[in-house]
ZADO-1210 file (C-alpha; in nm, 4 decimals, padded with zeros to 6 digits):
<atoms>
<atom x="-00.3173" y="01.9687" z="-00.0734" code="ASN" pos="1"/>
<atom x="-00.0348" y="01.7294" z="00.0080" code="ASP" pos="2"/>
<atom x="00.2227" y="01.6020" z="-00.2403" code="ARG" pos="3"/>
<atom x="00.2120" y="01.2317" z="-00.3253" code="PHE" pos="4"/>
<atom x="00.4857" y="01.0142" z="-00.4725" code="VAL" pos="5"/>
<atom x="00.3054" y="00.7054" z="-00.5989" code="GLU" pos="6"/>
<atom x="00.4870" y="00.3765" z="-00.6588" code="THR" pos="7"/>
<atom x="00.3225" y="00.0909" z="-00.8452" code="PHE" pos="8"/>
<atom x="00.4652" y="-00.2586" z="-00.8864" code="TYR" pos="9"/>
<atom x="00.3957" y="-00.5173" z="-01.1527" code="THR" pos="10"/>
<atom x="00.5355" y="-00.7952" z="-00.9333" code="ASP" pos="11"/>
<atom x="00.4001" y="-00.7050" z="-00.5882" code="LYS" pos="12"/>
<atom x="00.0502" y="-00.7137" z="-00.4423" code="TRP" pos="13"/>
<atom x="00.0532" y="-00.3539" z="-00.3194" code="TYR" pos="14"/>
<atom x="00.1201" y="00.0054" z="-00.4147" code="ASN" pos="15"/>
<atom x="00.2568" y="00.2809" z="-00.1949" code="ILE" pos="16"/>
<atom x="00.1778" y="00.6501" z="-00.1763" code="PHE" pos="17"/>
<atom x="00.4505" y="00.8468" z="00.0002" code="GLU" pos="18"/>
<atom x="00.2867" y="01.1621" z="00.1367" code="ILE" pos="19"/>
<atom x="00.4613" y="01.4950" z="00.1947" code="TYR" pos="20"/>
<atom x="00.3277" y="01.8187" z="00.3404" code="ASP" pos="21"/>
<atom x="00.2711" y="02.0612" z="00.0578" code="ARG" pos="22"/>
<atom x="00.3980" y="02.3653" z="00.2479" code="ASP" pos="23"/>
<atom x="00.7109" y="02.2469" z="00.4272" code="ASP" pos="24"/>
<atom x="00.7933" y="01.9245" z="00.2392" code="GLY" pos="25"/>
<atom x="00.7855" y="01.7214" z="00.5612" code="ARG" pos="26"/>
<atom x="00.7223" y="01.3489" z="00.5173" code="LEU" pos="27"/>
<atom x="00.3862" y="01.2630" z="00.6729" code="LYS" pos="28"/>
<atom x="00.3951" y="00.8908" z="00.6020" code="GLY" pos="29"/>
<atom x="00.3076" y="00.6127" z="00.3627" code="TRP" pos="30"/>
<atom x="-00.0369" y="00.4950" z="00.2544" code="TYR" pos="31"/>
<atom x="-00.0079" y="00.1359" z="00.1347" code="CYS" pos="32"/>
<atom x="-00.2880" y="-00.0217" z="-00.0671" code="ASN" pos="33"/>
<atom x="-00.3071" y="-00.3988" z="-00.0875" code="ILE" pos="34"/>
<atom x="-00.3857" y="-00.4660" z="-00.4542" code="THR" pos="35"/>
<atom x="-00.3336" y="-00.7122" z="-00.7311" code="LYS" pos="36"/>
<atom x="-00.0094" y="-00.6379" z="-00.9197" code="PRO" pos="37"/>
<atom x="-00.0354" y="-00.3273" z="-01.1359" code="ALA" pos="38"/>
<atom x="-00.0673" y="-00.3451" z="-01.5119" code="VAL" pos="39"/>
<atom x="00.1242" y="-00.0647" z="-01.6819" code="ILE" pos="40"/>
<atom x="00.0484" y="-00.0166" z="-02.0518" code="GLU" pos="41"/>
<atom x="00.0605" y="00.2799" z="-02.2877" code="ASP" pos="42"/>
<atom x="00.1368" y="00.5208" z="-02.0045" code="GLY" pos="43"/>
<atom x="-00.1602" y="00.4049" z="-01.7968" code="LEU" pos="44"/>
<atom x="-00.1582" y="00.2276" z="-01.4619" code="VAL" pos="45"/>
<atom x="-00.4381" y="-00.0112" z="-01.3669" code="ALA" pos="46"/>
<atom x="-00.4764" y="-00.2191" z="-01.0529" code="TYR" pos="47"/>
<atom x="-00.7452" y="-00.3989" z="-00.8534" code="VAL" pos="48"/>
<atom x="-00.7798" y="-00.2670" z="-00.4985" code="ASP" pos="49"/>
<atom x="-00.8298" y="-00.5475" z="-00.2462" code="LEU" pos="50"/>
<atom x="-00.9631" y="-00.3132" z="00.0252" code="ALA" pos="51"/>
<atom x="-00.7025" y="-00.3683" z="00.2978" code="LEU" pos="52"/>
<atom x="-00.4708" y="-00.0714" z="00.3572" code="ASP" pos="53"/>
<atom x="-00.1805" y="00.0080" z="00.5858" code="LEU" pos="54"/>
<atom x="-00.1028" y="00.3610" z="00.7056" code="TRP" pos="55"/>
<atom x="00.2526" y="00.4153" z="00.8324" code="VAL" pos="56"/>
<atom x="00.3275" y="00.7522" z="00.9928" code="SER" pos="57"/>
<atom x="00.6683" y="00.9145" z="00.9548" code="ALA" pos="58"/>
<atom x="00.7326" y="00.8242" z="01.3211" code="ASP" pos="59"/>
<atom x="00.6905" y="00.4548" z="01.2317" code="GLY" pos="60"/>
<atom x="00.3532" y="00.3959" z="01.3947" code="SER" pos="61"/>
<atom x="00.1253" y="00.1749" z="01.1858" code="ARG" pos="62"/>
<atom x="-00.2474" y="00.1227" z="01.1504" code="LYS" pos="63"/>
<atom x="-00.4333" y="-00.1334" z="00.9414" code="MET" pos="64"/>
<atom x="-00.7399" y="00.0083" z="00.7673" code="LEU" pos="65"/>
<atom x="-01.0530" y="-00.1286" z="00.6018" code="ASP" pos="66"/>
<atom x="-01.0390" y="-00.4824" z="00.7411" code="GLU" pos="67"/>
<atom x="-01.4186" y="-00.4806" z="00.7406" code="ASP" pos="68"/>
<atom x="-01.4234" y="-00.4054" z="00.3668" code="GLU" pos="69"/>
<atom x="-01.1817" y="-00.6918" z="00.3018" code="LEU" pos="70"/>
<atom x="-01.4133" y="-00.9323" z="00.4818" code="GLU" pos="71"/>
<atom x="-01.6998" y="-00.8245" z="00.2554" code="GLU" pos="72"/>
<atom x="-01.5074" y="-00.9199" z="-00.0590" code="LEU" pos="73"/>
<atom x="-01.5637" y="-01.2677" z="-00.1930" code="ASN" pos="74"/>
<atom x="-01.1974" y="-01.3590" z="-00.2432" code="LEU" pos="75"/>
<atom x="-01.0674" y="-01.7019" z="-00.3309" code="ASP" pos="76"/>
<atom x="-00.8221" y="-01.8636" z="-00.0881" code="ASP" pos="77"/>
<atom x="-00.5123" y="-01.7870" z="-00.2976" code="LEU" pos="78"/>
<atom x="-00.5990" y="-01.4176" z="-00.3286" code="THR" pos="79"/>
<atom x="-00.6754" y="-01.3909" z="00.0432" code="ARG" pos="80"/>
<atom x="-00.3390" y="-01.5572" z="00.1163" code="GLN" pos="81"/>
<atom x="-00.1618" y="-01.3034" z="-00.1109" code="LYS" pos="82"/>
<atom x="-00.3346" y="-01.0175" z="00.0725" code="VAL" pos="83"/>
<atom x="-00.1949" y="-01.1259" z="00.4086" code="TYR" pos="84"/>
<atom x="00.1485" y="-01.2163" z="00.2689" code="GLU" pos="85"/>
<atom x="00.1714" y="-00.8688" z="00.1160" code="SER" pos="86"/>
<atom x="00.0667" y="-00.7033" z="00.4401" code="LEU" pos="87"/>
<atom x="00.3371" y="-00.9021" z="00.6214" code="GLN" pos="88"/>
<atom x="00.5968" y="-00.7989" z="00.3613" code="GLU" pos="89"/>
<atom x="00.5081" y="-00.4324" z="00.4097" code="LEU" pos="90"/>
<atom x="00.5170" y="-00.4654" z="00.7895" code="GLU" pos="91"/>
<atom x="00.8649" y="-00.6218" z="00.7707" code="GLU" pos="92"/>
<atom x="00.9956" y="-00.3414" z="00.5489" code="HIS" pos="93"/>
<atom x="00.8700" y="-00.0726" z="00.7829" code="PHE" pos="94"/>
<atom x="00.9857" y="-00.2577" z="01.0964" code="GLU" pos="95"/>
<atom x="01.3364" y="-00.2574" z="00.9496" code="SER" pos="96"/>
<atom x="01.2956" y="00.1176" z="00.8817" code="LYS" pos="97"/>
<atom x="01.3425" y="00.0398" z="00.5138" code="ASN" pos="98"/>
<atom x="01.0296" y="00.1412" z="00.3217" code="PRO" pos="99"/>
<atom x="00.9875" y="-00.0578" z="00.0009" code="PRO" pos="100"/>
<atom x="01.0961" y="00.1103" z="-00.3210" code="ARG" pos="101"/>
</atoms>
């Protein structure tokens, strides 16, 4: 029952769901999916989820999720490198208190 503002990127290896409380509009946090860059065509958004996620609470605390699922994927070295580079990019944005847009 929360409200989501979803941001997809065609040039970044993640997407971000900004989550607000439905009743009072309070920001709860950001759910960041590590993905291949989105493809946006004819009003549709498609992306490949690469399992690893980052939850960032409104207070700035962070938690990495689904590392076990990432390990189960048979990713090539370049894709695995992009996963961790993207996670680092997200961490840096949130450390600077500047969520990506």
